[in-house]
C-alpha positions in Angstrom: 6.1 -3.0 49.4 3.5 -1.4 47.0 0.3 -3.2 46.1 -1.9 -3.0 43.0 -5.4 -1.7 43.0 -7.8 -4.5 44.0 -10.5 -3.4 41.5 -8.7 -2.7 38.2 -5.4 -4.5 39.1 -3.6 -2.4 36.5 -3.0 1.0 38.1 0.4 2.7 37.8 -0.1 4.1 41.3 1.7 2.7 44.3 -0.8 1.9 47.0 0.4 1.5 50.5 -2.5 2.4 52.8 -5.4 2.2 50.3 -7.1 -0.7 48.4 -8.1 1.3 45.3 -6.4 3.7 42.9 -7.7 7.2 42.3 -10.0 6.2 39.4 -11.4 3.2 41.2 -12.0 5.2 44.3 -14.1 7.6 42.1 -16.0 4.6 40.7 -16.6 3.4 44.3 -17.9 6.8 45.3 -20.3 6.9 42.4 -21.5 3.4 43.3 -22.1 4.5 46.8 -23.9 7.7 45.8 -26.1 6.4 42.9 -26.3 2.7 43.7 -28.5 0.7 41.3 -28.6 3.6 38.7 -24.9 3.0 38.0 -25.4 -0.7 37.4 -28.4 0.0 35.2 -26.4 2.5 33.2 -23.5 0.1 32.7 -25.8 -2.6 31.6 -27.6 -0.4 29.1 -24.5 1.2 27.7 -21.8 -1.5 27.7 -23.5 -4.9 27.8 -24.9 -6.2 24.6 -27.4 -9.0 24.3 -27.3 -11.7 21.6 -29.5 -9.7 19.2 -27.3 -6.7 19.5 -24.2 -8.7 19.0 -25.6 -10.4 15.9 -26.5 -7.0 14.5 -23.0 -5.6 15.1 -21.4 -8.6 13.4 -23.7 -8.2 10.4 -23.1 -4.5 10.2 -19.3 -5.0 10.3 -19.5 -7.6 7.6 -21.6 -5.2 5.4 -19.1 -2.4 5.9 -16.2 -4.7 5.0 -18.0 -6.0 2.0 -18.8 -2.5 0.9 -15.2 -1.4 1.3 -14.0 -4.4 -0.8 -16.4 -3.6 -3.5 -15.3 0.1 -3.6 -11.7 -1.0 -3.9 -12.5 -3.4 -6.7 -14.5 -0.8 -8.6 -11.8 1.9 -8.2 -9.1 -0.5 -9.4 -11.3 -1.4 -12.4 -11.9 2.2 -13.3 -8.2 3.1 -13.1 -7.3 0.1 -15.4 -9.8 1.2 -18.0 -8.4 4.7 -18.2 
């Protein structure tokens, strides 16, 4: 009976004698090799604090608003011609 990876739980590999798929084994090796540096890197790159999340939301709203205005302007220009 095959088992799924205990870390990602979504691997397509069939695991019989191992607990982790190939990708997760690589992650485990990096954790063992670099330790705290891996955690620090993950926190700095992937984890966003409240201020960063608010900025991202505001930035996305600005982009959407700008796109809507461009569409309105382009439709208005085409109607005038």
